[in-house]
N, C-alpha and C positions, 0 to 999 in steps of 0.2 A: 547363744552360741548354739547350743545342740537343739533347741526347737527349729533354728535357722537351717540345720544340717539335716536335720529328717527331714523339713517339708522339699527342699529342695531334691531329695534323693527320693520320696517319695509320694508327696502332696499331690493329688491333683489339683491342675490348672484352677480351675473356679473355686477353688477353697482355699489359697495363699492368700498370706501376708504381704505387706510392701516388700518385706526382707526379704521373704520366701521369692518373690518375683524377681527381685535384683540379681539374688543369685542365680536364678534359672538362665538368666539374661546370659549372667556373666560365663555360666558355663556352655552355653550357647553359642558364644562370640569364643571360646577356648577350642573347642568342637571344630566350627566353622574354619578356625586359622589353621588348626593340625591337619585338617582334609585338606586344604588348600596347600599345605606345604609340603603334601605328598603328590601333588600335580592335578589333585580333582580340578576340574571345570568349577566357577561359581554357582552355577544350578545345581550340580549335580552334589555339591560340599552343604548346598541347603537343604536340600532334600533328605542325604545320609542324618546331617546333625539331627535335622526333625524327626526322623525315624529313631534315632537313638533314644532323643530325647522324650519320647513318648511311650518308649521302654521302661523309661526309669521312673518316670511319672505314674506309671497306671498298674505297679504293682505293690503299695505300703497301701495300707487303712489311713483315709483322712485323721489329721487330729484336730483336736475342737477350735477353732478360730480363739484366736486372742481377744477378751471381753472389751467392746469398743470398735473395734477394727474392722468388723464384719462388712459392714456396707462399703467402708473406705478399700480393704481388697478387691470388694469385689467389681468395683469401679474402674480402680488402676491395673487390673489383674484382665480387663476386658482385652485392652488392645496385646497384652501377650498372647491369650488364649485363641485369638484370631490369628497370630502370627504364626504359632508353633503347631500345632493342631494338627497333625499326619491325616489325611482324608485321602481315599481313593479315587479317580478321577473317573466317573463311570455316568452313563449317560441318565441316569437318574437324577446325578446331585447336578448335571448341566441343565436338564429341564427345570430342576427346581429352581436354579440360581439363590443356592440356599448361602455358599461363603464368600467370604469377604472377596474384593478383589485380587488384592493382594496375594492372599491364598493361592488363590484359582489361578493366577497368571505362573508361579512356581508349578504349579499341578499341571497347569495345559504344556509348559517346556516339557517337565520330564516326562509326560503321558506319550506325546507327536515325538520324541528324540530317542525312544528306547521300544524297540520291537516287542518283548514281551509285556510291558506298560500297555504300549496300545493294542496288543492282541485281547487286555482284559476290557477294553471297551466295546468289544461285538462279541455277543454270546451267541449261541444259534438261537434262543428264543427271541431275540432283536429282530426288529423287521427291518428292511431299507430304508422305508418310512422315518423310524426312529433315529437310524443314524443321523440321514440328512436333517432331521430336525436339533436330533444334540449339536450337529456342526453349524449350523445356520444360524443357532444362538451365538454360539462362540465368533462367528465371524463378524456379526452384527456390532461387536466392542471392534474399534481399529487396534485398540493394545494387544488386546488377545489375539486377532487374527496377525496382528505382523508376530507377537511370540509364536503364534504356530506355525508360521511363516520359514521361522527361524529352526524350530524343532525338527520341522518335516525334511530342511536340507541338512540339517545334522543327520538324519533318519536316513538319507540316502546314500548320506556317504561313508557308512560304513562299509567293509569288505563285502564282495560279490561272494567269497566262500561260505559267507554265512548262509546263504539261501541254502546250500549242501544241510545244514544242518536242520532245515525245518524239514520235519518228517510227517506231522502230525496236521488234520484239518485245522486244528484250531491254528496253527501258526500263519494259516494265512488270514486270519481275520486281520492283521493289519492292513494288509490290501485294499481287505473290503471298506474298512474306513476312509483309507484315503483315497479310494475310486467315486465315492459319493462326497467329497469335498465341493462345495459349490463354486471353487477359486480356482478350479483344473483350468481354467481357459484364459485366466488371468497371465501374461507373459512371464510375472515375478515365478511364476510356479511352473516353468518351463523344466528347468531342471532337476524339480520333485518328481514330474511324468519320467524324464530320459531314465532318473535314476531310479525310478520304481519299476521300469520295465526291464532293465538291466538286471535287479534282483529278481524280478519273476522269470528273467531269462535262464538263470543259473538253477532254478528250481529242478529237481527231479524230474523224469517226464511224469510218474505216477501225482507227484503236486501239481503239472501245467495239467494232465488229466483232470483233475478236481478243479481247477481255475475255469476250464471250458465248461464244464459241468455245471457248475454255478451259472456263469456267463448264461448257459443253454435254458435258464429259468427266466430270463430278464424278458420284457416284453420291449417290443420292436422300438419305442423312444427311447430305453436306456443303451439298447445295443448301439442305436445311431448315434447316440450320445458319447460312448466309448470310442467308436471310430473317427470321430470329429475329435475327440480330446488325441488320440494318437496320431492322426493328420496334422491336427496346428502344432504339435512339439514337431514332426517332421518338417512342417513345412518352415516353420520359424528357425528351425536348427539349419537347413538349407540356406535359407535368406540371410542369415545372421553371419556375423565374421571368425566364429569361434566354432569348426567344426568337432564334433565329440560322435566319431561312428560307429563307435562301438554301443553308444545308447540310442544313434539313430537305427541302424539294425536291428536292436533288440526291442525296438518299439516298434518296427517291422515283424518281428515273430508274433507278437502280441495282436497285433492287425491280421497275422496269420490264423491265431487261434478264433477269432471273429469271422475271418471267412471261410474255413471250416464248417462253423456254425450256419453261417449263411447257405453253404453249399448240399451239406451234407443233414443237418439236424433241422434247421428252422430257419428259413427264409425271411430276411426280413429288408433287405433291399437289395437292387439294382448290382450286376457284377462289377459295373462302371462305378458305383458309389465307392469301390478302394483305391479308384486312381489316384493316385498323387501329384495333382500340379506342379507344386516343386519340383517335384523328382523328373517330371516329362519334361518340364522347362528349364530348368538351371542345371539340369545334370551333363555331366561329359559323358556321354553313351561309351563311346570309343574308349575311354578311361575304365568306365564302369565294366565294359565287357570283359577288358584287358585281366579283371580280378574274377572273373565267374567262372564257374566250373565247367562251362562248355568250354571255354579258351584253352582250359587246365588239361581237358582230356583232348583236345586239339594240340598242344604244345608240347604235353607230356608223355604222349601215347596211351592215352584211357587211366591215367593215373593222376588221382586229383592230390595236390598235397595240403597239407594239414595248414589251415587257414584258422586265424585266431576271429573272434567276434569284431574285430575292426577293421579287418580285411576283407569281409565279405564284400557280393558283390548284390547289388538290386537285383539281378538278374535271379539271384535265390529267391525273390520274394517276386514272384511274376505280378501277381493279383495289383500291385502300384502303378506298375508301368501298362499304359495305352499303346493301342494296337498300333500307333503311327508310331512309339520307339521300339516296338518290338520289331517292327519291317528295319528299321536303321540296325538293328541289332542282328538280324537275320541278314543285312546286306556285308557287314561287318564281316558273319561268321565267311557268309561265299568268298568276300575278296581274299581274306587270312588263309580257306582252304588253295585258291588260286595260286595266291603266292610262295605258299608249299610246294603245288606240285613242280611248278617253275624253277623255284630252286631245287627242290631236291631233283630233277631231270638235269640242270646243271651240273649238282653235284658229283653224279652219277654216270654223266661224261654220256647221257644220251636225249638231250634236248632236241626237240623237232621244231618243226615250223607249227604245228598244231599248239603245241605245249607253250610257246613262245607268245603266241598271236594275242592280244590282248581282248578279241573279239572272237565270238560266235558269228559266222558267216554263214548265211542259206541263201541259196542260188536256187530260184525256182519259176517255173514258167507259169504264169497266170493263169491257164486253162487245164494244169495238170499239179495245183498247188499241193493238195493231199498226196498224192503218192511222191512227189518230189521231197516236199518234208521229211515224209515216214522214212524214205530211203537213207538219208542225210542225219536225221534226230537219232536213230538206231544203232549208228555206228560210234557216237561220239562217247567219251568217258561224263562221270556225273561231274567231274571238276569242271571240264569242260563246257557243261550245260549251264553252270551256275557265272559263266562270261555273260557280259551286255552283249547282245542281241544286233545284228546288221542284216536286212534283208535286201537282196537284189533280183530283182525281177529280169529273166533276163529275155534280152532285146528291147530295154527299156532304159532309157536315160535316166540321170539322178543318183546323186548320191543319199544314202538312208542318213537323216539326220532327226529320226522320229517317226515320221510322218508315215513312211513307208511302212517301216515295223507295224505301226498302229492298223494299217491298212490291210498287211497280212495276217493278221490278228482276225479281224473283221472279217475277211473273205472265209479264212478256213475253219473257223469256228460258227459261222454261217451255212457254211455247207456240211460240214459234221453233225449239226445238232436239226439239220434240215430233215422232217417230217419224212419224205421220201425216200431216205439213207434207213429209217426203222432202226437206229442204234439206240434211241429212247422213246420211249412211251411220256404223253402226257396225260396227268390226270385232269379230267374234265373240270374239276371243283378248283383246284388251286391255280391249274396252269402251268404246274410245276412236273418236270423232267425226272423220268427214273429208269433206269436202263432194264434194257425188253431182253428176257431172257433165251427169249428164241429169234434174238437177232441174226442174221445170214451172215453179217459180216465178220471179218478174222478179228480176234482179239489184238492185232498189232494196231487198229484203227482206235480202239479202246486205250490203249496203253500210250497211243499219240498225243487224245485227249490229256489223259495225265500230264505227259510233258509239257503239253502247251499251258497248263494251270500253271505249272512249277516257271516256266520261262515268263508268264506274264507278271508273275509274283516281281522276279528278279528283275526285270524291265519295268515296273512300273505303269504296265498298261492294265488299262480296265477291262472285263469281259463283261460281255453282256449275254450272262447265264441267268439259266432260270431252274436250277437244281433246287430241291428242298434242304432244310438244314440237316437233314439225315446225312447227305450225303459229305459236310464238312467235318460230322460228327462219326463218320467213318472212316474219313482220313484223320482224324485225332486219337483212331481207335479207343472211343469211347464204346461203354457198353449202350446197346440199343434195346427201349423200351416199346410196350404200346403207345406211349405218348407221343413217341419220333413218329411211329406209323399212323397216326392220328392228321400228323401235321400234312402228311405225303400223299395220303390217300385216305382222308375223313370221312368217306363213305366207309370202306372195310372197316378204320379203326373204330368206329361210332357201333357197327355190327357188332366186333369180338368185345367192346367195352358193355355193351347190352347184355351181350351172353354172360360176362361176369358177373352183371349185377342182377341179373333175373331172378326175382323171389320164389319161382315157381318150380315146376319139374323140367328140366335143362332135355332131359332124354326125349321124353313125350311131345315137349313142345319145337325142338329147335330140329330134331333129327338129324342129326350130323354125326359123321364117323370121321377119324382120324387121318383127314384127306382132304386135299386143295382141290380143287377143279375151277377151270377159265379157260376162255376162249383163243385159240391159234389158228389166225389166217382161216375164220371160219368155223372150224372143228374145239372140240370140247378135250382138254386133255387132261386129265387127272393124276395127282401124286399122292402115294401114300406120307406121312408125315411122321411116321413109325412105322416097321416092319410089321407086315398083316394090319394096317392099319385102317382099311376099310372095314375088317370085320369087327373094329372097337367103337364104340359107341360114347358120344360124348355125354358125362351124367353131370349132376353137381360134384362131385368126388371129384371128377379130373379136367374141369374146363379149364383151372388154371392155367396145368398143362398144357390141354390143347392151345389154350390162346399163347401162350410161353412158347409152343412150337409153330405157330404157326406165323407169327414174329419173324421168328427165324429163318421159316423157309422164305417168306417175302424179302425181307431185305439183308441176307445173306446165302444161305443155300441155292436159292433159284438163279444168283444173277454172280455165284461165284467164280466163273469164268471170266465175265463181262469187268463186273468191279473189280475182282483179282489184277488185270491187264491194266484196269485205270490207275489202280491202288499203287501198281507197282512204277508206272510212268511218272505220277507224281514225285512218288518219294525219290525216283533216281535224280529226281534235280531238288527237291528241298528235305530229302532225311537227313537227320541229323537231331541233335540234343536243341539246336537253336528253336526248330520248328515247336520243341513240347512246350515253350514257354507262350504259346497262344492257346487261348481257348477256341473251341470252334466257331462262335460267332465271330471272333477277331480275325479266325481265316478267311470266313465268308468276304468282311470285309475288305481282307486284304486282297482279293481276287476280284471283287465285283464292288468294290467301292462303297461308299458312305453314302445316306439318301439324304444328311445334314448338309444343306446350303447357304451358304454365307456369299451372298454376291455384295456387300459390303467388302469381304477380304478380297472378292475377284476384282473390285473396281481399282484398289491398290495397286496391283501388280499387272494391271492389263498395257500391252503397249500400243502405240497406233503407226500406222504406215500410210504412204501414198496420199498425204497432203495432209491427214488427220492428225492433230495433237488434242492434249487433255482439253483444252479451253476452245475446242472448236465448238460453236451453238449445236450440231447435230450430236457430238458425242454427250454433252450436255442432257440435250431432249433424251438420247439414248436411256443415259442412267436415270433419269428422273423418272421414263416409261417402266423401266425394269424393277427398279425399286416399288414402282405401285403395283406391280403382277400379282398373283395370286401364288402360292406356293404352285399348285399343279402349272400355269403358264409358267414358273422359273422353271419347271423341271423340263417343259418341252421346249423350252429355248437352251436350254443345256443340251438334251438330244439332239436339236436341231444343228449347234455347232459345235458339238463333241465326239455324239453317235451314242453317248450314252447320259441317261437322265442322273447317275450318281458320280460323285466326284472321287478325286485319290483320294487314300485313307488319312493324309495328312491335312485334306482342304482343300481348297479352291484357291487360298492363299501359296499351293505351292504349283499351282497349274500353268501354265505358260497358255497365254489369252491373246490374240492379237484383234484388232478391229483396223480394216481398211477400207479408203476411200474406193466406190467401184461407179464411179463417174459425176456428172453434176445431179441435179434432181431432176427424178424420173418418176414414173409408176412400177418400174420394174418393183419388183420384191427384193427383198436380201434373200444373199445367198452364202451358202457355206462350205467349206474344205474342212470338214470332220477329222481327215487323218492329224491336219496341223493345226486345230480348235483355233479357226480363220472364219472369222465374220467377215463379209464384205457389204458397204452399205452406201446405198447412192445416197447423196447429200440433199436429203430432203427439206423442202422448204421450211417444215413447220413440225413441231410436236407430234400435233395429231395425225399427220400423212405417217409420221413416222412411224406411233403407234398403231394404226390402221394395217398398214404395210407390213409391219413386223409379225402381227397378231393372223395374217393372214397366213403367210409364209410358217411360221411354227406349227399350226393346227393343222395344214395341208401337206407339208412335205416333210421329209428326214433330212432333208439339207443335200448335198453332193458329195456325200464322204467319198466316192470313189474317183473322183476327177484328177 
């Protein structure tokens, strides 16, 4: 008995007698039962009991085995040794695959359900490839993979307050391990992704900064994978029956870190890659807007009330919203402002006919459209400018159902941008328009153009503008760089870039001073970039300052009055937090429309009139011909029918388009009323004839837009 007691207390497992092994099994069972009675989970109880046994069996010197029992003890105790020997789960152990499966199962569950243990799986000297390899080995076994799944679900269910306790870089190792898991795209891991994002969301700012620093070292493919993982979680959640908005918004926050890397540190994808299709197609945008900080500011007079994570809005993460969704939010915001204005007027007993009118009505003479519009628009409030616009041409019949309004924009923009008006100058290379710093027109005309851009946004009218991206970037008040000038005036931008990169002596070769010279009405005008700039030569040491001041002068200082009025007019209509949701590229799409053409979608929404139906042979000919057109021919057709080769921001599926019968078969060309998106087709006798007549029409004519 004494030998059995000694063995069970201190004998290493490989040197036990059968009686020692039996005693050790009994002790293990006692420990396990005691731990279970204390409320410990079965898996944790196994791990704790094994650890305790290891401590007691590793401290005493081994007694000599009983004569004749050595071989029997070794064979009988092999199972016990494999069962109870505690080993830390490490990448090395996983790669060598040296543990019995039963032991590996326990270790896998313990390691992946506990933050501290999971942190030991990843050390600074472990590469991402090593982590991926270890995880791949574990997931190839169906049983181990299932155990790991259960363990990770247990891990993410820990209270988020634990995140506040993680303050060391090593505390982030658990996330590095899970993020490399090869099965993160498996729907079974959806809650793991969401729960992990929530734990990461509640980390301190400094710890989140460390996450960004690590991700910034990843290659493009790895960053794309992370974006895809988070996108899939949001999509599956929104399409499912159980919405956990806290996890969804936490995941958006993780996308935000990746978006910041893409924008500010290391571009790896187009900004549209962050759009989430489910958010933009399944979400009730009006409900989401009502939870946004934008709405809170409107409702509570610039006070944003505290919101829990689950109470946030997708407006707080505008990078997941496409331009079409943002345009709807902009309209919701305008409508709320209009209702507030009316209600305030009624409540204060100062309601006027202007405030109560649901529309902004302009009455203009066709021959004096600019002064008439200017006189009326400068007198109305910002709230009134956000109302739906209706236009009445004085002395003409008709009610504005959209066509007259569109015609008004076509006329007034065409006149304001006419080269003879000299408000803008066209770059010879890009043919884009930039403000004429020496324009003789008053600033009121520039303000009018800004107002018209805002009105076009709120009224869904596509404008035929040729402004460079720089204009939209300035409207969004983004910093301007040499790259922006290169896109606006390529020749000038290229010259300044060459000066910056020149390896020789700048002063002797370029012979420039801190001044700008340009021609105005046949005369050379010189402006100093700094006080006494004509006496300061450009050198290798100061050339960067020279280029910065040159860009500042061309894009800002020289057009301060003209652009300032334009900016003021635009923000009079569109100013506010809702506009801040947009990128400058999206603002251009909002004003000028999208170049992406989906004629299949247009066919689905087209209406027919004057004897034509969807099944009419001519209509069948028409769509067969159109779908066979090249992209350039489709653009010509769209411009012929609508006045623009671009489409509304929400696509051709949202455009009203009508095809009418214009008499029997004849040699007449098709015609169009661009103000109404209305195409008139004779009832051609064959598909070949329709193709030939239509191609002539779209290549030689712009339609009859102002009829």
